[in-house]
TORLUM-177106 format. One record per residue: x, y negated, z of N, C-alpha, C in turn. Coordinates in steps of 0.02 Angstrom, whole numbers, padded with zeros to 5 digits, always signed. Each point is the difference from the previous one (the first is absolute). Last residue first. Example, Ala and Ser with C-alpha at 12.3 -4.5 7.8 and 13.67 -1.06 7.14 Angstrom:
residues 2
+00642+00112+00354+00042-00059+00003-00039-00055+00037/+00015+00286-00004-00045-00059+00000+00045-00060+00000/
END
This chain:
residues 196
+00883+00338+00438+00025-00041+00056-00050-00005+00057/-00056+00120-00200+00057+00033+00033+00023-00039+00061/-00171-00094-00135-00025+00061+00032+00056+00034+00040/+00054-00189-00132-00042-00019+00057-00022+00062+00040/+00118+00033-00202+00044-00027+00051-00039-00019+00063/-00119+00068-00191+00035+00057+00029+00045-00024+00058/-00102-00168-00123-00051+00037+00038+00032+00060+00034/+00130-00128-00147-00010-00036+00063-00051+00036+00044/+00039+00085-00216+00059+00010+00041-00008-00035+00068/-00170-00034-00161+00001+00071+00021+00058+00013+00048/-00014-00212-00101-00052+00008+00051-00001+00071+00026/+00145-00047-00179+00023-00036+00060-00050+00009+00057/-00057+00081-00213+00052+00042+00031+00025-00031+00065/-00152-00127-00127-00032+00059+00028+00050+00046+00035/+00082-00184-00119-00032-00022+00062-00036+00059+00034/+00093+00038-00211+00053-00008+00050-00028-00023+00067/-00146+00018-00188+00023+00066+00023+00052-00005+00055/-00173-00200-00018+00040+00033-00051+00028+00064+00031/-00163-00238+00070+00008+00073-00005+00041+00022-00060/-00076-00227+00095+00070+00019-00010+00010+00073-00022/-00218-00101+00047+00035-00049-00043+00070+00024-00019/-00129+00127+00154-00029+00005-00067+00035-00047-00049/+00060-00008+00231+00024+00061-00033-00026+00004-00072/-00081-00173+00134+00070-00013-00017+00030+00060-00036/-00214+00022+00087-00002-00044-00059+00071-00017-00023/-00022+00120+00200-00021+00042-00056-00002-00040-00066/+00043-00113+00202+00058+00041-00019-00017+00045-00059/-00174-00124+00090+00047-00047-00030+00063+00037-00023/-00161+00118+00123-00023-00012-00068+00047-00048-00037/+00040+00041+00227+00014+00060-00039-00021-00009-00073/-00052-00171+00152+00072+00003-00011+00020+00061-00041/-00228-00026+00065+00020-00051-00049+00075+00001-00016/-00082+00153+00169-00022+00015-00068+00018-00053-00051/+00048-00033+00238+00041+00050-00034-00020+00011-00073/-00124-00164+00134+00072-00012+00001+00039+00051-00043/-00246-00003+00027+00019-00070-00006+00075-00012-00005/-00101+00223+00022-00034-00034-00055+00028-00071-00011/+00083+00133+00183+00016+00032-00064-00029-00041-00058/-00052-00067+00218+00071-00012-00013+00019+00029-00068/-00213+00046+00081+00004-00070-00021+00072-00018-00018/-00035+00213+00089-00030-00006-00067+00003-00071-00027/+00084+00045+00224+00038+00032-00054-00030-00009-00069/-00003-00144+00227-00054+00026-00043+00033+00029-00062/+00147-00061+00164-00060-00004+00042-00061+00027-00037/+00254+00089-00050-00046-00055-00016-00062+00002+00045/+00182+00164-00012+00016-00056+00044-00047-00060-00011/-00009+00199-00133-00011+00022+00069+00011-00056+00050/+00049-00028-00231-00072-00003+00013-00017+00019+00072/+00223+00021-00071-00018-00071-00001-00074-00008+00018/+00082+00217-00031+00027-00028+00063-00020-00074+00006/-00051+00113-00200-00042+00025+00055+00021-00029+00068/+00132-00046-00197-00064-00037+00003-00044+00022+00058/+00242+00037-00087-00028+00016+00065-00065-00038+00011/+00113-00026-00204+00013+00070+00012-00030+00023+00066/-00005-00209-00156-00044+00017+00056+00005+00075+00016/+00137-00091-00170-00005-00058+00044-00041+00016+00063/+00018+00162-00173+00065-00010+00031-00002-00056+00051/-00191+00041-00129+00011+00057+00045+00067-00006+00036/-00054-00156-00168-00039-00013+00061+00009+00057+00050/+00098+00018-00216+00034-00051+00040-00035-00012+00066/-00049+00238-00094+00006-00065-00034+00037-00049+00045/-00100+00283-00043+00039-00050+00038+00005-00064-00041/-00135+00177-00074+00017+00031+00064+00037-00050+00044/-00170-00096-00191+00059+00042+00008+00008+00029+00070/-00191-00108-00208+00026-00003+00069+00058+00049+00008/-00060-00117-00239-00015+00059+00041+00028-00009+00071/-00072-00220-00136+00050+00054-00006-00021+00059+00044/-00127-00199-00008+00017+00005-00072+00053+00055-00012/-00092-00087+00213-00036+00058-00027+00013+00009-00075/+00083-00183+00129+00037+00060+00021-00034+00063-00027/-00095-00220-00028+00049+00019-00052+00041+00061+00020/-00160-00117+00141-00027+00056-00038+00047+00023-00056/+00040-00195+00137+00019+00062+00033-00024+00062-00038/-00065-00219-00072+00073+00010-00009+00021+00068+00027/-00224-00068+00035+00012+00013-00071+00074+00014-00014/-00074+00059+00246-00020-00056-00043+00021+00016-00072/-00065+00184+00198+00052-00031-00041-00029-00061-00038/-00122+00161+00144+00019-00065+00028+00052-00037-00042/-00082+00224-00045-00055-00047-00011+00015-00069+00027/+00147+00182+00040+00006-00024-00070-00054-00051-00015/-00005+00115+00206+00049-00053-00001+00010-00029-00070/-00154+00180+00033-00017-00051+00049+00047-00060-00003/+00037+00205-00126-00044-00050-00031-00015-00059+00046/+00232+00126+00036-00070+00023+00000-00043-00058-00027/+00260+00019-00079-00042-00017+00057-00068+00034-00006/+00272+00043-00098-00072-00006-00012-00039-00012+00064/+00259-00078-00066-00036+00052+00037-00075-00010-00009/+00181-00080-00186-00037-00024+00059-00038+00057+00034/+00211+00081-00132-00056-00043-00019-00036-00022+00063/+00176+00212-00086+00006-00069+00025-00057-00042-00027/-00011+00225-00047+00044+00005+00059+00009-00069+00032/-00229+00042-00123+00070+00000-00022+00043+00008+00063/-00271+00078-00060+00048-00042+00035+00067+00003-00035/-00181+00117-00085-00041-00046+00039+00044-00051+00036/+00058+00201-00143+00001-00067-00030-00047-00050+00035/+00065+00236+00055-00064-00009-00034-00009-00071-00026/+00197+00056+00122-00005+00048-00056-00063-00010-00040/+00024-00125+00197+00045-00025-00052-00003+00047-00061/-00116+00062+00194-00034-00056-00033+00042-00029-00057/+00100+00162+00132-00051+00032-00043-00041-00054-00035/+00154-00065+00161+00037+00020-00061-00048+00034-00049/-00065-00059+00220-00017-00048-00053+00042+00011-00063/+00030+00122+00210-00048+00028-00047-00021-00048-00056/+00152-00074+00181+00028+00044-00052-00051+00029-00049/-00025-00144+00208-00011-00028-00066+00021+00047-00057/+00033+00040+00238-00072+00007-00016-00016-00025-00070/+00216-00023+00103-00010+00066-00032-00073+00010-00019/+00131-00188+00114-00039-00009-00062-00013+00066-00037/+00102-00039+00224+00047+00011-00056-00035-00003-00068/-00126-00040+00198+00064-00033+00015+00048+00005-00059/-00209+00118-00002-00005-00072-00015+00066-00036+00009/-00016+00229+00059-00008-00007-00073-00003-00074-00020/+00007+00053+00231+00063+00017-00032-00005-00012-00076/-00194-00026+00128+00048-00052+00018+00066+00011-00037/-00170+00165-00019-00013-00060-00040+00049-00056+00014/-00013+00204+00124+00042+00007-00059-00006-00062-00044/-00139+00002+00189+00070+00003+00022+00048+00006-00060/-00231-00123-00050+00019+00064+00030+00074+00000+00019/-00175-00217-00014+00054+00035-00035+00019+00064+00037/-00159-00166+00078-00029+00043-00052+00052+00042-00036/+00046-00169+00169-00024+00063+00030-00031+00047-00052/+00203-00181-00031-00072+00002-00012-00026+00068+00022/+00231-00113+00014-00032+00051+00042-00076-00003-00005/+00151-00151-00112+00035+00063-00009-00033+00057+00039/-00140-00221-00095+00057+00017+00043+00029+00069-00014/-00225-00033-00110+00024-00052+00047+00057+00027+00043/-00130+00037-00254+00031+00036+00055+00035-00051+00045/-00221-00026-00169+00067-00024+00017+00026+00041+00059/-00220+00027-00087+00047+00022-00051+00071-00024+00012/-00228+00071+00163+00042-00055-00025+00053+00026-00048/-00162+00140+00103+00011-00046+00056+00044-00059-00021/-00052+00183-00144-00065-00031+00015+00006-00051+00058/+00180+00142-00074-00007-00061-00040-00066-00035+00011/+00059+00214+00100+00029-00058+00034-00010-00065-00038/-00063+00246-00044-00048-00056+00002+00026-00062+00036/+00145+00215+00051-00054-00005-00049-00048-00059+00014/+00251-00026+00085-00054+00047+00016-00056-00010-00051/+00245-00063-00082-00048-00021+00051-00052+00054+00012/+00175+00006-00167+00037-00018+00061-00047-00020+00057/+00017+00136-00260-00043-00026+00052+00040-00011+00064/+00094-00021-00254-00004+00050+00053-00043-00031+00056/-00055-00090-00242+00050-00004+00054-00002+00063+00041/-00105-00130-00245+00014+00062+00038+00056-00011+00050/-00202-00150-00145+00069+00002+00023+00009+00061+00045/-00182-00062-00200+00007+00030+00065+00074+00007+00018/-00127-00196-00157+00028+00068-00004+00008+00025+00072/-00117-00223-00164+00010+00038+00063+00031+00068-00013/+00027-00238-00143-00028+00067-00003+00012+00037+00066/+00068-00230-00080-00053+00008+00050-00032+00069-00001/+00197-00066-00130-00063-00024-00030-00061+00013+00045/+00194+00136+00090+00007-00046-00058-00068-00016-00030/-00036+00096+00237+00061+00002-00041+00000-00052-00056/-00112+00065+00261-00012-00035-00063+00065-00005-00039/-00095+00195+00184+00037-00062-00005-00014-00030-00069/-00097+00207+00181-00007-00039-00061+00040-00064+00004/+00063+00234+00125-00034-00064+00011-00004-00038-00065/+00071+00257+00129-00016-00036-00061-00037-00065+00016/+00172+00198+00122-00049-00053+00010-00009-00037-00066/+00103+00260+00101+00001-00060-00043-00057-00048+00016/+00040+00218+00109+00065-00036+00001+00000-00065-00040/-00226+00102+00127+00049+00021-00050+00063-00042+00001/-00155+00041+00225-00004-00031-00066+00055+00024-00046/+00029-00012+00270-00057+00021-00040-00001-00038-00066/+00235+00051+00127-00060-00042+00007-00056+00025-00045/+00218+00108+00019+00003-00043+00059-00060-00046+00009/+00040+00160-00186+00006+00038+00063-00004-00045+00062/-00004-00090-00224-00058+00044+00008+00001+00036+00067/+00187-00135-00061-00060-00042+00009-00061+00043+00015/+00200+00112-00054+00005-00032+00066-00062-00043+00014/+00019+00100-00214-00012+00050+00052+00001-00032+00069/+00056-00136-00184-00071+00019-00003-00018+00050+00055/+00226-00059-00030-00037-00055+00030-00075+00016+00002/+00140+00155-00110+00015-00002+00072-00041-00054+00035/-00013+00015-00235-00031+00059+00030+00009-00002+00076/+00108-00165-00125-00072-00010-00005-00037+00057+00035/+00232+00017-00023-00018-00047+00053-00075-00015+00000/+00090+00134-00174+00004+00036+00065-00020-00044+00059/+00007-00104-00218-00056+00047+00009+00005+00041+00065/+00154-00174-00108-00032-00009+00066-00056+00051+00015/+00122-00004-00211+00051+00003+00053-00033+00000+00070/-00141-00028-00188+00031+00067-00002+00049+00008+00058/-00097-00212-00032-00051+00048+00024+00028+00071+00002/+00135-00172-00092-00007-00009+00073-00050+00051+00028/+00026-00010-00234+00061+00027+00031-00006-00003+00076/-00172-00101-00119-00003+00073-00010+00061+00033+00033/-00009-00236-00002-00050+00028+00045-00005+00076-00006/+00147-00122-00144+00023-00004+00069-00050+00033+00048/-00057-00016-00232+00057+00044+00011+00021+00002+00073/-00172-00151-00062-00022+00070-00009+00057+00048+00015/+00046-00233+00005-00048+00018+00052-00017+00074-00003/+00133-00090-00173+00037+00006+00063-00046+00023+00056/-00101-00047-00205+00043+00059-00007+00039+00012+00064/-00128-00197-00013-00043+00059+00006+00041+00065-00004/+00115-00203-00036-00024+00003+00069-00043+00063+00011/+00073-00054-00217+00055+00025+00040-00022+00010+00073/-00155-00099-00145+00011+00069-00019+00055+00032+00042/
END
């Protein structure tokens, strides 16, 4: 109950404060590349329920048809403003709307697409017992995931066989330990990572 109250209050306040930046970012995206300012993608949430994740669009239209993993810091599908938004995680801000609609929490396992969720084993599926979040322990550990994948010989195989299992292990660790103070610690560490 406390977690939901905090999520709702914090996300509404953040949306009000950040609304001028939302308008500015939306205008820049629309003026510098074809397509609208937002990107919707189906992700899998609590209890395996699908929902539409909202982001600022950072890639050229229909780029996800060429693969769902972003490779390296200079993926040719990413727009010029997209590099900046991704670097400072600004493309994730619209997910505050997902939090308001109770599809996500501020802290929780990052939601995956169905393709990768279908690969989870029975233990790993426990991450679907809680609402997905904007940030988590795995996000902090793999803050530069795109850079790591860019250096891999086979990025998708590297993600599935190496990164994803480690991220899921961290998510399971979070679920076992989760409490309000841990959430605050993760939020503060996320801000620190972005600023640094």
